[in-house]
C-alpha positions in Angstrom: 125.6 80.0 48.9 123.3 81.9 48.3 123.5 85.6 49.0 121.5 87.5 51.5 119.6 89.1 49.1 118.5 85.4 47.9 117.7 84.6 51.0 115.6 87.6 51.6 114.0 87.2 47.9 113.1 83.4 48.7 111.7 84.5 51.7 109.7 87.0 50.6 108.3 84.4 48.2 107.6 81.6 50.6 105.5 84.4 52.6 103.6 85.4 50.0 102.3 82.0 48.7 101.6 80.9 52.2 99.0 83.9 52.3 98.0 83.0 49.0 96.7 80.0 50.4 94.5 81.5 52.7 91.0 81.3 50.5 90.3 85.5 51.9 93.2 86.5 49.9 93.5 88.0 46.1 97.1 89.7 45.8 99.5 89.9 48.8 102.8 92.3 49.1 106.0 92.3 51.2 107.2 95.2 52.2 110.3 94.9 54.3 110.0 97.5 57.7 113.6 98.1 57.8 114.3 95.5 60.9 114.3 92.3 59.3 110.4 91.9 59.6 107.7 92.3 56.7 104.9 93.8 56.9 102.6 92.2 54.5 99.6 94.2 52.1 97.4 92.2 51.1 94.0 92.6 48.9 90.5 90.6 50.2 88.6 88.3 48.2 85.6 90.0 46.7 83.9 86.7 46.5 85.1 85.2 50.1 84.1 89.1 51.9 80.8 88.7 49.9 80.4 85.0 51.5 81.5 86.0 54.9 79.3 89.7 54.8 76.3 87.5 53.3 76.0 89.2 50.3 76.7 85.5 48.6 74.6 82.3 49.3 71.2 84.9 49.7 72.8 86.6 52.3 72.3 83.1 54.0 75.6 83.9 56.3 73.9 87.3 58.3 70.6 86.3 57.7 71.4 82.8 60.1 73.0 85.3 62.7 69.6 87.6 62.5 67.4 84.3 62.8 69.7 82.9 66.1 69.0 86.3 68.1 65.5 86.3 67.1 64.9 82.6 67.8 66.6 83.5 71.7 65.0 86.1 72.7 61.5 84.3 72.4 62.5 81.6 74.3 62.0 82.9 77.7 59.3 83.3 80.6 58.9 86.9 79.5 58.6 85.8 76.3 56.0 83.6 77.2 53.8 85.7 78.8 54.0 88.7 76.8 50.2 90.2 76.1 49.0 89.4 72.8 50.0 91.4 70.0 52.5 93.4 72.3 55.4 91.3 72.9 58.3 94.1 72.6 60.7 91.1 73.8 64.0 92.0 72.1 63.6 96.0 71.4 66.0 97.3 72.7 67.4 101.0 72.9 70.9 101.5 71.7 71.4 104.3 74.4 70.6 102.3 77.8 71.0 98.8 76.4 67.6 98.3 78.3 64.3 97.2 76.8 62.3 100.4 75.3 60.2 102.1 77.5 56.6 100.3 76.7 54.5 103.9 76.2 57.3 104.2 73.5 56.3 100.9 71.6 52.8 101.7 72.4 53.0 104.8 70.1 55.5 103.6 67.5 52.8 100.5 66.5 49.7 102.6 66.9 50.8 104.8 64.4 52.5 102.1 61.7 49.5 100.5 62.2 47.5 103.8 61.3 49.7 104.8 58.9 49.1 100.8 57.3 45.2 101.2 57.6 45.6 105.0 55.8 46.6 102.8 52.4 42.9 100.8 53.3 44.3 97.5 52.6 42.1 94.4 52.3 44.5 91.6 51.2 47.9 91.8 52.9 51.1 89.9 52.6 53.7 91.6 55.8 57.0 90.2 54.6 59.3 89.8 58.4 55.8 89.4 60.6 57.1 88.5 64.0 55.3 88.4 67.1 52.1 89.7 65.3 52.2 93.4 66.8 50.9 95.1 63.1 49.3 92.0 62.3 46.9 91.3 65.5 45.6 95.2 64.7 45.5 95.2 61.0 44.1 91.9 60.0 40.8 92.7 61.4 40.0 95.8 58.9 41.1 92.5 56.3 40.0 90.0 54.6 42.8 88.0 54.2 46.3 88.0 55.8 49.8 86.7 54.7 52.3 86.5 56.9 56.1 86.2 56.4 58.6 85.1 58.5 62.1 83.2 58.7 62.5 82.4 62.8 60.1 79.7 63.2 60.7 80.5 67.1 59.1 83.5 66.7 56.4 81.7 65.2 55.1 79.4 67.1 54.6 82.3 68.9 52.9 84.1 66.4 50.6 81.0 65.8 50.0 79.8 70.0 48.8 84.1 70.0 46.4 83.6 67.2 44.4 80.5 68.6 43.7 82.8 71.5 41.8 85.2 68.2 40.1 82.6 66.2 38.0 85.6 63.9 41.8 86.5 63.6 43.1 83.2 62.9 40.8 82.4 59.9 42.0 85.0 58.3 45.3 84.7 58.3 47.9 82.4 56.3 51.2 81.6 58.6 54.6 81.1 56.5 57.5 80.0 57.2 60.3 81.4 54.6 63.0 84.1 53.9 62.5 87.7 52.7 64.1 86.5 50.0 61.6 83.6 49.2 58.2 84.9 48.1 57.9 82.4 45.1 55.0 81.4 44.9 53.1 84.7 45.7 50.9 85.6 42.5 51.1 88.7 40.8 49.0 91.2 41.3 47.4 89.2 44.3 47.9 92.2 46.8 46.9 95.5 48.1 49.8 96.3 50.5 52.7 94.6 51.1 54.5 95.6 54.3 57.8 95.1 55.5 58.3 96.7 58.7 61.5 97.1 61.0 63.0 94.2 59.0 64.7 95.5 56.4 68.0 97.0 58.4 68.7 92.9 59.4 69.1 92.1 55.4 72.7 91.5 54.1 72.8 93.7 52.0 70.8 96.5 49.4 71.0 94.0 46.3 69.0 91.7 48.8 67.2 93.8 49.6 65.8 95.0 45.7 65.2 91.4 45.3 62.3 91.2 48.1 61.2 94.6 46.7 61.2 93.1 43.2 58.6 90.5 44.4 57.0 92.6 46.7 56.0 94.9 43.7 55.4 92.0 41.9 52.7 90.6 43.9 50.9 94.1 44.3 48.1 94.6 42.1 47.5 98.1 40.0 46.5 101.1 42.7 48.1 99.1 45.8 51.0 99.9 48.2 54.2 98.4 49.2 54.6 100.0 53.4 58.4 99.7 54.0 58.6 101.2 57.6 60.8 102.4 60.4 64.3 102.4 58.1 67.9 103.3 59.4 68.4 106.5 57.9 72.4 106.9 56.2 71.7 110.4 56.3 71.5 110.3 60.0 73.7 107.2 60.7 76.6 109.5 61.4 74.7 111.8 64.2 73.0 108.3 65.6 76.5 107.4 66.0 77.4 110.9 67.8 73.6 110.7 69.6 74.6 107.0 70.9 78.3 106.9 71.9 77.9 110.7 73.7 75.0 109.4 75.9 76.9 106.8 76.6 80.2 108.6 77.2 81.6 109.6 81.2 82.5 112.8 81.9 85.7 112.2 81.8 86.3 110.4 78.5 88.4 112.9 75.8 87.1 114.6 73.1 89.6 112.7 70.9 88.7 109.0 72.2 85.3 109.7 72.0 85.7 110.7 68.0 87.4 107.5 67.5 84.0 105.5 69.7 82.2 107.7 66.9 83.8 106.6 63.9 84.1 102.6 65.4 80.7 102.7 65.7 79.5 104.3 62.1 82.7 101.7 60.2 81.0 98.8 62.2 77.5 99.2 62.2 76.3 95.7 61.7 72.6 96.5 59.9 71.6 97.9 56.5 71.8 101.4 56.7 69.9 103.5 53.6 69.2 106.8 52.1 65.9 107.7 51.3 67.1 108.1 47.7 67.3 104.4 47.0 64.1 104.2 47.4 63.6 107.4 44.8 65.7 105.6 42.8 63.4 102.4 42.5 61.2 103.9 40.0 63.5 103.6 37.1 64.1 100.2 37.7 60.2 99.4 38.6 57.6 100.5 35.9 54.8 99.5 38.3 55.9 101.6 40.4 54.3 105.3 39.9 56.0 107.5 42.7 57.1 107.0 46.2 56.7 109.0 49.8 59.3 109.2 52.0 58.0 110.0 55.1 59.5 110.8 59.3 57.6 108.9 61.9 54.9 109.5 63.5 55.0 110.4 67.4 55.7 112.1 70.4 58.6 109.9 71.5 62.2 111.0 72.0 63.9 107.8 70.7 65.9 106.2 68.1 63.2 105.0 65.6 61.5 109.0 65.8 64.5 110.7 65.7 66.5 108.5 62.9 64.0 106.1 60.7 61.6 106.6 58.3 58.6 104.8 56.1 58.6 104.4 52.3 55.2 103.9 50.8 55.7 102.4 47.2 52.2 103.6 45.2 51.9 100.5 42.6 50.2 101.0 38.7 48.8 104.6 40.7 46.8 106.9 38.6 49.0 110.3 39.5 47.5 112.6 36.8 46.7 115.2 39.2 50.2 116.0 41.0 49.9 118.8 43.2 52.8 121.6 42.2 53.0 124.7 43.8 56.2 126.3 45.3 57.9 125.6 48.5 59.1 128.2 50.5 62.5 128.2 52.5 62.3 127.6 55.5 65.9 128.4 56.1 65.3 133.0 54.8 62.9 133.1 57.5 62.7 130.3 60.7 58.9 130.5 60.8 57.9 129.4 64.2 54.6 127.1 64.9 52.6 130.4 65.7 53.4 132.0 62.2 52.9 128.6 60.3 49.1 129.0 62.0 48.6 132.6 61.4 49.3 131.8 57.7 47.3 128.7 57.7 44.3 131.6 59.2 44.9 134.2 56.7 45.3 132.0 53.7 42.5 129.6 54.0 42.4 128.0 50.2 45.4 128.2 50.2 48.4 125.5 49.4 51.3 126.3 51.6 54.4 124.4 51.1 58.0 124.9 53.6 61.5 123.3 52.4 63.8 122.3 54.6 62.7 122.7 58.0 65.2 121.9 60.9 64.1 118.4 62.5 63.8 119.7 65.9 64.3 116.3 67.0 67.8 116.2 66.2 68.8 120.1 67.2 71.0 118.0 70.4 73.0 116.1 68.0 73.3 118.1 65.0 74.2 120.6 67.8 77.2 117.8 69.5 77.8 117.0 65.8 79.1 120.8 65.4 81.2 121.6 68.6 82.9 118.3 67.8 84.0 119.3 64.4 86.1 122.1 66.5 86.9 120.9 69.7 90.5 120.2 71.1 90.7 116.9 71.7 91.4 116.9 75.1 88.4 118.3 75.9 86.3 116.1 77.7 82.9 114.7 77.5 81.9 116.9 80.0 83.0 119.9 78.2 80.8 119.2 75.8 77.6 118.3 77.3 77.8 121.7 79.1 78.1 123.7 75.6 75.1 121.9 74.7 72.7 123.1 77.3 73.4 126.7 76.4 72.0 126.0 73.3 68.7 127.4 71.7 65.9 125.0 70.0 65.4 126.9 66.3 64.2 124.2 65.0 59.6 123.0 64.7 59.1 119.0 65.7 57.9 117.0 62.9 54.8 115.7 65.1 53.5 119.2 66.6 53.5 120.8 62.5 51.1 117.0 62.5 49.2 118.1 65.6 48.1 121.2 63.4 45.1 119.2 62.1 43.6 118.8 64.8 43.3 122.4 65.8 40.3 122.9 63.0 42.1 124.9 61.1 41.0 123.2 57.8 44.1 122.1 56.6 46.1 118.5 55.7 49.2 118.6 56.7 51.9 116.2 54.5 55.6 115.9 55.5 58.5 114.4 53.7 62.3 113.5 53.6 62.4 112.9 50.5 65.2 115.2 49.7 67.2 113.4 52.2 69.6 115.9 53.6 72.1 115.4 55.6 71.3 117.2 58.3 67.8 115.8 59.1 65.4 118.5 57.8 62.0 117.7 56.2 59.7 119.3 53.9 56.1 120.1 54.8 52.2 120.4 52.7 49.7 122.0 54.3 47.1 121.4 51.8 42.8 122.9 52.5 41.2 119.5 53.5 38.2 120.2 51.4 40.6 119.3 48.1 41.5 116.3 49.5 37.9 114.8 47.8 38.2 111.5 49.9 42.4 110.6 49.6 44.9 110.3 52.2 48.0 110.5 49.8 48.2 113.4 47.7 50.4 113.0 44.7 52.8 116.2 45.7 55.7 116.8 44.3 58.0 118.0 46.9 61.3 119.2 46.4 63.7 116.5 45.1 67.3 115.4 46.6 71.0 116.8 44.9 72.6 115.0 42.5 75.4 113.6 45.5 72.3 112.1 47.0 72.4 109.4 44.5 76.0 108.4 44.8 75.5 106.1 48.2 72.3 104.7 49.3 73.6 101.9 51.7 76.6 101.1 54.1 78.0 97.4 53.7 77.1 96.0 57.0 79.7 93.8 59.1 82.0 95.5 57.0 84.8 96.4 58.8 84.1 93.6 61.5 84.7 91.5 58.4 87.7 92.9 57.5 89.6 92.8 61.0 88.7 89.3 61.4 89.9 88.9 58.1 93.6 90.1 59.5 93.1 87.9 62.9 92.8 84.7 60.4 95.5 85.7 57.8 98.1 86.4 61.2 96.6 82.8 62.6 97.2 81.1 59.2 101.0 82.3 59.0 101.5 81.8 62.7 100.5 77.8 61.5 102.1 77.5 57.9 106.0 79.6 58.3 108.3 79.6 60.8 108.0 82.7 64.1 110.8 84.4 62.4 108.6 84.8 58.6 105.7 85.5 60.3 105.1 88.7 59.1 104.9 91.8 61.5 102.0 93.4 60.5 99.2 92.6 57.8 97.3 95.6 56.5 93.7 95.3 53.8 94.4 97.1 51.0 91.7 97.5 48.0 94.3 97.4 45.5 98.1 97.1 45.2 100.4 99.9 43.7 102.4 99.1 40.6 105.5 100.2 39.5 106.5 101.0 36.2 
C-alpha cells in the first residue's frame, strides 16, 4: 500500500502533467496550501503568449480584432451620411465614452493637415488612411497619393467619397493592405509617408519598427515620415488617473480609485510609446538624419492634445546648419507669457531657448497624481476633487506659446517633447523669423532625454488581460482533466520558478 506521502507525490505529478498538457504552460510547480490542496505556480509559454498577444504571425490576432472593430463602426447609417472628408464615426472619448465633439475633431484634422502640408509633400503614401479625413485635404496639394488601409469596409466608404470628387480621385490610389505589408512600394519613391493615429492599434513595438523600416526605405532623400497622434508612454499613468478620476463617483474611496487606475494602466489594450523610441531609430536606420518630437497643436482640451504627440523622421537631410544655443531652465524662473513677450521685444535678434516648461494642459492631472500619492485610502474621490480646485496654475499652455507667432513679434516658435519627461514638460525655441530663410523645420539641438528614458520604449498591449485569460483557461483545463479534489485551489502566473539548491 502506498504511503500518504507517496500518494501526495503521485497526485502532484499527475496535476503537473495535466498542466503541462496545456500549450500555454512552459513550467509548473505545486505548493501545498496547508489544507490538503495545492496552489499551482505556472511560467507561461512565450510562443503561446506571443501568438495570443499578436506578437506572432505578424500580429494577426490583434490586428484582426481592430479590423473587425473598424469595419463595424462603418456599417451604420451615421457613417453613410457623414460629410465627405469628415467621417468621425468611432472617434469616442475615453472619459465620456461618447463621440468626441465635432469642433475638437475639426481642429484636430486642420492642425494635422497643416503639419503635414508644412513638409511640402508632392508624392505621399498614407498608411492607415481610414475614411480619408487627411487624404481629402492633403491630396489636392499632391501629384500622387497612395492610401493604404487594412479594413475593406472602411476603404469602401473612402472609395464612395472619392467618386464624388473626381479631381481628387484621379491622383489617389487605394490599396487594401496591412501596415506591415508595404512590400512592392519602390525605394525612394515618395517624399512623404504619413502614419497618423494608427500606431496605437499595432500589436507591439516590433511590428511598428517593421512598418517604419518599409516607410523609411520608400522615402527619397530630403523627405519625411510623419507619425502623428502617438500616445505617450511617459504620460500613461497621468492619463489613467485623469480618466478614472473623471468617471469616479464622489463617494468612491481613494483606495478603490488607485486600484482602478492600476488596472487601467496594466490592461491598456493599445500600444503606447515613449518619444525616446523614435529618437533611438537614428541608430538603427542610417537614412534618418534627425527626429522631431512635437506636442499636438490645438486649443481644445481633450485626450489627444493632452496625452499625444507627433514624431517626424527627416530622411537624408542636409542638417549641417544646426541651431545651437543655451536653453534657460524654465523651472528656475517660471516665466509667464507676459515675461516671454518682454524678452522677445528686448532681444529681437536673439534666439531664446527655454527647457522644462510646465505643461498647463496637464496641471490638474499631475496635481491629482501627487494628491493620490499621499492621500489616505479611506478618503474619497469627491474630497480629492475639492483639493484640486484649490490648486494654482503655474505652467504655460503649449498653444499659447505657439500663438505668439501671430502677435507680430518677429519670432517663429518651435516646441519639443524630445526630452521625454514623465511630467509632460516641454522645451521651446523662439527664433527670429528672418533667420528661417524659408525653412519650416530648422535643425534645433534640443535638450536630450535622460539615459533612463531609453530603458523602456513601449507597453505590451493586452498583456495583463491575456494573463488573466490564461489563468481562467488553465483552471478550466484542470477541471476537465482532473478529479475535483485534485484541481488546484489557485493558479498564479510567474516569470520564473525558484530553484532549490
